[in-house]
C-alpha positions as CSV (number, residue, x, y, z in Angstrom):
1,L,0.1,-39.0,27.9
2,P,-1.5,-36.7,26.0
3,Q,-1.3,-34.1,29.0
4,V,2.6,-34.8,28.9
5,V,2.7,-34.5,25.0
6,A,0.9,-31.2,25.4
7,T,3.6,-29.9,27.8
8,L,6.4,-31.1,25.7
9,A,4.4,-28.9,23.0
10,R,4.7,-25.7,24.7
11,A,8.5,-26.4,26.2
12,E,10.9,-23.3,25.2
13,Y,14.0,-25.5,24.0
14,L,16.1,-22.7,23.6
15,Y,16.9,-23.0,27.4
16,L,18.6,-26.2,26.3
17,A,21.4,-24.3,24.8
18,P,22.7,-22.8,28.2
19,A,21.7,-25.9,29.7
20,A,24.0,-27.7,27.8
21,L,26.8,-25.1,28.3
22,G,26.1,-25.5,32.0
23,M,26.4,-29.0,32.1
24,V,29.6,-28.8,30.3
25,A,30.8,-26.1,32.9
26,Y,30.0,-28.9,35.4
27,M,31.8,-31.7,34.1
28,A,35.0,-29.1,33.5
29,A,34.6,-27.9,37.4
30,R,34.5,-31.7,38.4
31,A,37.8,-32.4,36.3
32,V,39.4,-29.7,37.7
33,R,38.6,-30.6,41.2
34,W,39.7,-34.4,40.4
35,R,43.0,-33.0,38.9
36,I,43.9,-31.5,42.3
37,L,43.2,-34.6,43.9
38,L,45.2,-36.6,41.5
39,G,48.0,-34.2,40.9
40,P,49.8,-32.5,38.3
41,Q,51.1,-35.7,36.6
42,V,47.4,-36.3,35.1
43,S,46.3,-33.6,32.4
44,L,43.1,-31.8,33.0
45,S,41.9,-32.8,29.5
46,H,42.4,-36.7,30.4
47,C,40.5,-35.7,33.9
48,F,37.8,-34.3,31.8
49,W,37.2,-37.1,29.3
50,V,37.7,-39.7,31.9
51,T,34.8,-38.1,33.9
52,N,32.6,-38.3,31.1
53,V,33.6,-41.9,30.5
54,G,32.3,-42.6,34.2
55,Y,29.2,-40.9,33.6
56,L,28.5,-42.9,30.3
57,V,29.4,-46.3,32.4
58,S,27.0,-45.3,35.2
59,N,24.3,-44.5,32.3
60,V,24.7,-48.0,31.2
61,F,25.6,-50.1,33.8
62,P,23.9,-50.4,37.5
63,F,25.3,-49.8,40.5
64,R,27.4,-46.6,39.8
65,L,30.1,-48.5,38.0
66,G,31.5,-45.4,36.6
67,D,33.4,-44.3,39.6
68,P,35.5,-47.6,39.6
69,A,36.1,-47.3,35.8
70,R,37.1,-43.9,36.1
71,A,39.9,-45.4,38.7
72,L,40.8,-48.1,36.3
73,L,41.2,-45.8,33.2
74,V,43.5,-43.2,35.1
75,G,45.2,-46.1,36.5
76,Q,45.9,-47.4,32.9
77,S,47.7,-44.2,32.1
78,G,50.7,-45.1,34.5
79,A,50.6,-41.6,36.0
80,V,48.8,-42.7,39.1
81,S,48.0,-46.4,40.3
82,T,44.6,-47.4,40.3
83,G,44.2,-47.3,44.0
84,A,45.2,-43.9,44.4
85,A,43.2,-42.9,41.7
86,L,40.1,-44.7,43.4
87,S,40.9,-43.3,46.8
88,T,40.5,-39.6,45.3
89,V,37.2,-40.8,44.0
90,V,35.9,-41.7,47.3
91,V,37.2,-37.9,48.6
92,E,35.3,-37.0,45.6
93,R,32.1,-38.4,46.5
94,V,32.2,-37.7,50.2
95,L,32.9,-33.8,49.3
96,D,29.9,-34.2,46.9
97,M,27.4,-35.3,49.7
98,L,28.9,-32.7,52.2
99,T,28.1,-30.1,49.8
100,V,24.5,-31.1,49.0
101,V,23.8,-31.6,52.6
102,A,25.2,-28.4,53.7
103,L,23.4,-26.5,50.4
104,L,20.0,-28.2,51.5
105,A,20.4,-27.1,55.1
106,G,21.0,-23.6,53.6
107,M,17.7,-24.3,51.6
108,M,15.4,-25.3,54.4
109,P,14.4,-22.0,56.1
110,L,13.6,-20.6,52.9
111,V,11.4,-22.9,51.5
112,G,8.6,-22.0,54.2
113,R,5.4,-24.0,54.2
114,G,7.0,-26.4,51.6
115,R,9.0,-27.7,54.4
116,A,6.4,-30.1,55.6
117,G,6.5,-32.2,52.9
118,L,10.0,-32.9,52.7
119,E,10.8,-34.4,56.2
120,W,12.2,-37.5,54.1
121,A,14.8,-35.1,52.4
122,V,15.6,-33.7,56.0
123,T,16.0,-37.4,57.0
124,G,18.1,-38.4,54.4
125,G,20.1,-35.6,54.5
126,L,21.0,-36.0,58.4
127,M,21.7,-39.5,57.8
128,A,24.0,-38.6,54.5
129,G,25.5,-35.7,56.3
130,G,26.6,-37.8,59.5
131,I,28.1,-40.6,57.1
132,A,29.8,-38.2,55.1
133,V,31.3,-36.5,58.2
134,I,32.3,-39.8,59.9
135,A,34.0,-41.1,56.6
136,L,35.9,-37.5,56.0
137,A,37.3,-37.9,59.4
138,L,38.6,-41.4,58.5
139,L,40.1,-40.1,55.5
140,F,42.0,-37.4,57.1
141,F,42.9,-39.8,60.1
142,V,44.4,-42.3,57.2
143,A,45.9,-39.4,55.1
144,W,47.8,-37.9,58.4
145,Q,48.4,-41.1,60.1
146,P,49.1,-43.4,57.4
147,E,51.2,-45.8,59.8
148,R,48.3,-46.2,62.2
149,G,46.2,-46.7,59.0
150,H,48.4,-49.7,58.0
151,R,48.5,-51.1,61.3
152,V,44.7,-51.5,61.3
153,L,44.2,-53.0,58.2
154,R,47.5,-55.2,58.6
155,W,45.2,-57.6,60.9
156,G,43.0,-58.3,58.0
157,I,45.7,-58.7,55.4
158,E,47.3,-61.4,57.4
159,R,44.2,-63.4,57.1
160,L,44.3,-63.6,53.1
161,P,45.5,-66.3,51.4
162,D,49.4,-66.1,51.0
163,A,48.9,-65.5,47.2
164,H,46.8,-62.3,47.7
165,R,48.8,-60.6,50.7
166,E,51.2,-58.9,48.8
167,R,49.0,-57.6,46.1
168,A,46.5,-56.5,48.9
169,R,49.5,-54.4,50.5
170,R,50.3,-52.9,47.3
171,F,46.9,-52.0,46.8
172,L,46.4,-50.7,50.1
173,G,49.3,-48.4,50.0
174,D,48.3,-47.0,46.9
175,L,45.1,-46.0,48.3
176,F,46.8,-44.2,51.2
177,D,49.1,-42.4,48.5
178,G,45.9,-41.1,46.8
179,L,45.1,-39.4,50.1
180,A,48.2,-37.1,49.9
181,S,46.1,-34.0,48.9
182,L,44.4,-33.9,52.2
183,R,47.8,-33.3,54.0
184,S,48.1,-30.0,51.8
185,G,46.1,-26.8,53.0
186,R,46.8,-25.4,49.6
187,Q,45.1,-28.2,47.7
188,L,42.5,-28.8,50.1
189,L,41.3,-25.2,50.2
190,G,41.4,-25.7,46.3
191,V,39.2,-28.6,46.1
192,L,36.6,-27.0,48.7
193,L,36.3,-23.9,46.2
194,W,36.2,-26.0,43.2
195,S,33.3,-28.2,44.8
196,V,31.6,-25.0,45.4
197,V,31.7,-23.8,41.8
198,T,30.8,-27.6,40.5
199,W,27.3,-27.2,42.8
200,G,27.0,-23.8,41.5
201,C,27.2,-25.1,37.8
202,A,24.8,-27.6,38.5
203,I,22.2,-25.2,39.7
204,I,22.4,-23.1,36.8
205,F,22.1,-26.0,34.2
206,Y,19.1,-27.2,36.4
207,W,17.5,-23.9,36.3
208,A,17.6,-23.9,32.7
209,L,16.2,-26.8,32.3
210,I,13.4,-26.4,34.4
211,R,12.8,-23.4,32.8
212,A,12.6,-25.0,29.0
213,F,9.6,-27.0,30.8
214,L,7.8,-25.0,33.3
215,R,7.1,-21.1,32.2
216,H,7.4,-19.7,35.8
217,P,9.4,-22.0,37.7
218,P,9.7,-21.1,41.8
219,A,12.6,-19.2,42.3
220,L,14.4,-22.1,44.8
221,A,13.2,-24.8,42.5
222,A,16.7,-25.4,40.8
223,P,18.8,-25.5,44.3
224,L,16.6,-27.6,46.1
225,L,16.3,-30.1,43.3
226,V,20.0,-30.3,43.2
227,C,19.7,-31.1,46.4
228,V,17.0,-33.9,46.6
229,V,18.2,-35.6,43.5
230,G,21.7,-35.6,44.9
231,L,20.5,-37.3,47.9
232,G,18.0,-39.5,46.0
233,M,21.1,-40.8,43.7
234,A,23.7,-40.9,46.4
235,L,23.5,-44.8,46.8
236,P,23.9,-47.4,43.9
237,S,21.0,-47.9,41.6
238,S,19.5,-48.7,38.3
239,P,21.7,-47.4,35.2
240,G,21.6,-43.7,35.2
241,A,19.1,-43.6,38.1
242,T,16.3,-44.4,35.8
243,G,13.0,-44.2,37.8
244,V,14.8,-43.0,40.9
245,F,15.6,-39.7,39.5
246,H,12.2,-39.3,38.0
247,A,10.2,-39.8,41.3
248,V,12.5,-37.8,43.5
249,A,12.5,-35.0,41.0
250,R,8.7,-35.1,40.4
251,Y,8.2,-34.8,44.5
252,G,11.0,-31.9,44.6
253,L,8.7,-30.0,42.3
254,T,5.2,-30.8,43.7
255,I,5.6,-31.2,47.3
256,P,7.5,-27.7,48.4
257,F,6.4,-25.8,45.4
258,N,2.7,-27.2,44.4
259,V,3.8,-27.5,40.9
260,P,1.0,-29.9,39.1
261,T,1.9,-33.1,38.9
262,D,1.7,-33.2,34.9
263,P,3.9,-30.4,34.4
264,A,6.2,-31.8,37.2
265,I,6.2,-35.5,35.7
266,T,7.3,-33.9,32.2
267,A,10.0,-31.6,33.6
268,A,11.6,-35.0,35.5
269,F,11.4,-36.9,32.3
270,G,12.8,-34.0,30.0
271,I,15.5,-33.1,32.6
272,H,16.4,-36.8,32.7
273,A,16.7,-37.3,29.3
274,F,18.5,-34.2,28.5
275,Q,21.2,-35.0,30.7
276,Y,21.2,-38.5,30.0
277,I,21.9,-37.9,26.0
278,L,24.2,-35.2,26.4
279,G,26.3,-37.3,29.0
280,C,26.3,-40.2,26.8
281,L,27.6,-38.2,23.7
282,L,30.4,-36.7,25.8
283,G,31.1,-40.2,27.3
284,L,31.1,-41.7,23.8
285,V,34.0,-39.0,22.6
286,G,35.7,-39.6,25.8
287,L,35.8,-43.6,25.3
288,W,37.1,-42.8,21.7
289,L,39.8,-40.5,22.7
290,E,40.7,-43.1,25.6
291,F,40.8,-46.2,23.3
292,R,41.6,-45.1,19.8
293,T,45.2,-45.9,20.3
294,K,44.2,-49.5,22.6
295,P,44.1,-52.9,20.9
296,T,41.3,-54.0,22.7
297,S,37.7,-52.5,22.3
298,P,35.8,-50.7,25.4
299,L,33.3,-53.5,25.9
300,V,36.2,-56.1,26.3
301,W,38.0,-53.7,28.6
302,L,35.0,-53.2,30.6
303,R,34.3,-57.0,31.4
304,E,37.8,-58.0,32.1
305,N,38.3,-55.1,34.8
306,L,34.9,-54.4,36.1
307,R,33.8,-58.0,36.8
């Protein structure tokens, strides 16, 4: 603990200002990309604040519940259905994983001798990339061949109780409607470009945060940390990925770059605390904007809709 305190005392907190701007830019880029998937009927400001609310929910609750919460909030606006919004969230996550895996593949030849300790990241990247490619292929199939998709799923729907069949048919129809952007070359290109911008902003704010806690960070530390943290947090885990983030970030600094353990642990805690606190603050603002005209409270709404 004294070594951690000493490291925090030497930190250059001025770098938190560009880190905050980078994180807001990251969230804004995510909102632009999500709006392309949802369509122009949903405003950009609504996408931005609901995205922040989703991160707040994931920070407080386990198992990444912020993703379905986003779909439910957008669905309540009436502009798009909850099912359509949920399918766009799935597309987002698949594209995120493909972007991270592609960035990791480009990073590996540049890391040099540090690659020897990153077999776990390479293995995880190969598995995640394979799953993401299969998932994207299935999404494209359903988007371009919705009749066949309906035919495949009808078998399962017919085995549901009578009271749930019609609701399941409507929900699946909404899910398929949310994949309409995959049939437009212009929209798809926009989504891919904004995916690059999104993760570019992530690298910028990670660099600023690392620089705040490490005087001379390795040049490749920020992009590599984005990759390993993205892979480590892909699976649902604890609220805000607490513990998971710290372990992955620590090894992402110590193994390939030989950063001493104490500064690496301190940087991991500092990075996580900063983005956790700022993410929660932005999410609370979004929650207030979303529920200021609703008769129910956010906690009651979450209990009723996420159970």
